[in-house]
C-alpha positions as CSV (number, residue, x, y, z in Angstrom):
1,M,13.9,15.6,-6.3
2,P,15.7,18.9,-6.6
3,A,16.6,18.2,-10.3
4,L,12.9,17.5,-11.0
5,L,11.8,20.7,-9.4
6,E,14.4,22.6,-11.4
7,G,13.0,21.0,-14.5
8,L,9.5,22.1,-13.5
9,N,10.6,25.7,-12.7
10,S,12.6,26.0,-16.0
11,G,9.7,24.7,-18.1
12,E,11.5,21.5,-19.1
13,L,8.7,19.6,-17.3
14,D,5.0,20.6,-17.5
15,I,3.8,18.6,-14.5
16,L,5.3,16.7,-11.6
17,I,3.5,14.4,-9.2
18,C,5.4,14.1,-5.9
19,D,5.2,14.3,-2.2
20,T,5.1,18.0,-1.5
21,R,6.3,17.8,2.1
22,F,9.8,18.2,0.8
23,V,9.2,21.1,-1.6
24,T,11.1,24.1,-0.3
25,N,9.5,26.8,-2.5
26,P,5.8,25.8,-2.6
27,D,4.6,29.4,-3.2
28,E,6.3,29.4,-6.6
29,L,4.3,26.4,-7.8
30,N,0.7,25.6,-8.5
31,I,0.1,22.7,-6.2
32,L,-3.1,20.6,-6.3
33,D,-3.8,18.2,-3.5
34,L,-4.5,14.6,-4.5
35,P,-7.1,12.6,-2.6
36,R,-5.8,10.9,0.5
37,H,-6.6,7.3,1.2
38,S,-5.9,5.1,4.2
39,A,-4.2,1.7,3.8
40,C,-6.4,-1.4,4.0
41,Y,-6.0,-5.1,4.0
42,V,-7.8,-7.5,1.7
43,C,-7.8,-11.2,0.8
44,R,-9.8,-13.3,-1.6
45,T,-13.3,-14.2,-0.3
46,S,-12.4,-17.9,0.1
47,H,-9.2,-17.1,2.1
48,P,-9.0,-18.5,5.7
49,L,-8.8,-15.0,7.1
50,A,-12.0,-14.0,5.4
51,K,-13.9,-16.1,8.0
52,Q,-12.6,-14.1,10.9
53,K,-14.4,-11.0,12.2
54,K,-11.1,-9.3,13.1
55,V,-7.6,-10.2,12.3
56,T,-4.3,-9.2,14.0
57,C,-1.0,-8.1,12.4
58,K,0.3,-11.5,13.2
59,D,-2.5,-13.1,11.3
60,I,-1.8,-11.0,8.3
61,F,1.9,-11.6,8.3
62,D,1.3,-15.4,8.5
63,Y,0.6,-15.1,4.8
64,P,2.5,-13.7,1.8
65,I,1.9,-10.0,1.3
66,A,0.9,-8.5,-2.1
67,T,1.5,-4.8,-2.5
68,P,2.8,-2.3,-4.9
69,K,6.4,-1.2,-4.4
70,L,6.6,0.5,-1.0
71,P,8.8,3.3,0.1
72,V,11.3,2.4,2.8
73,P,9.5,4.4,5.6
74,I,6.3,2.4,4.9
75,V,8.2,-0.9,5.0
76,R,9.7,0.0,8.4
77,A,6.2,1.0,9.7
78,F,4.9,-2.5,8.7
79,G,7.9,-4.1,10.3
80,Q,7.1,-2.3,13.6
81,L,3.4,-2.9,13.3
82,S,4.0,-6.6,12.8
83,E,6.4,-6.6,15.8
84,L,8.9,-8.4,13.5
85,N,10.9,-5.2,13.1
86,F,12.0,-5.8,9.5
87,T,13.3,-2.8,7.7
88,T,13.6,-3.9,4.0
89,M,11.3,-5.5,1.4
90,D,12.9,-8.9,1.9
91,G,12.0,-8.8,5.6
92,F,8.4,-9.9,5.1
93,P,8.4,-13.3,6.8
94,N,6.2,-15.3,4.4
95,G,7.2,-13.6,1.2
96,L,6.3,-10.6,-0.8
97,I,4.5,-10.3,-4.1
98,E,5.1,-6.9,-5.7
99,A,2.5,-6.0,-8.2
100,P,1.5,-2.8,-9.9
101,Y,-1.8,-1.3,-8.8
102,H,-3.6,-2.4,-12.0
103,L,-2.7,-6.1,-11.3
104,L,-2.9,-6.1,-7.5
105,A,-6.5,-7.2,-7.1
106,E,-6.2,-10.0,-9.7
107,T,-3.0,-11.2,-8.0
108,I,-4.7,-11.4,-4.6
109,I,-7.8,-13.2,-6.0
110,R,-5.6,-16.0,-7.4
111,C,-3.5,-16.8,-4.3
112,D,-3.3,-16.9,-0.5
113,A,-1.6,-13.5,-0.3
114,V,-3.0,-10.7,1.8
115,G,-3.2,-7.4,-0.1
116,I,-2.1,-4.1,1.3
117,G,-3.1,-1.0,-0.6
118,I,-5.8,1.7,-0.7
119,Q,-9.4,0.9,-0.9
120,P,-10.1,2.4,-4.4
121,V,-7.7,-0.2,-5.9
122,F,-9.7,-3.0,-4.4
123,Q,-13.2,-1.5,-4.6
124,K,-14.3,-3.3,-7.8
125,G,-13.1,-6.7,-6.5
126,M,-15.0,-6.1,-3.3
127,E,-18.2,-5.1,-5.1
128,E,-18.0,-8.2,-7.3
129,G,-17.6,-10.4,-4.3
130,N,-14.0,-11.5,-5.1
131,L,-12.2,-9.6,-2.4
132,H,-12.9,-9.4,1.4
133,L,-11.9,-6.3,3.4
134,L,-10.1,-7.4,6.6
135,L,-10.8,-5.6,9.8
136,L,-7.5,-5.2,11.6
137,H,-7.5,-5.5,15.4
138,L,-4.5,-3.7,17.0
139,Q,-3.6,-5.3,20.2
140,S,-2.7,-3.0,23.1
């Protein structure tokens, strides 16, 4: 990241999209906030989980997971949330399908995977009735 910021400061780069939490000189840059979206879980409308009012993490991780490439801290968070405590992408118990955002919804519609992403990525599929938003029940 430091090399990219140097390129931005020197004029070699015109724009940089990054996580600004680690920028040490934010006052020297013109920073625009991007929209923030929460993660959500979806499946195809004919998926067995679509019939349930609420699903648990265990329910979700009983199926393959379809998602874009995830940063390591997010993978660890899913590992803790699922109580399986995996820390790498190969730790997903029933497999992982990595798909770029523009292919993610179509991937989920065509298989038993549960999709993890942000709602705008899945919105069209939900509006067309192809994807079902899962309501996650966190057990205490």
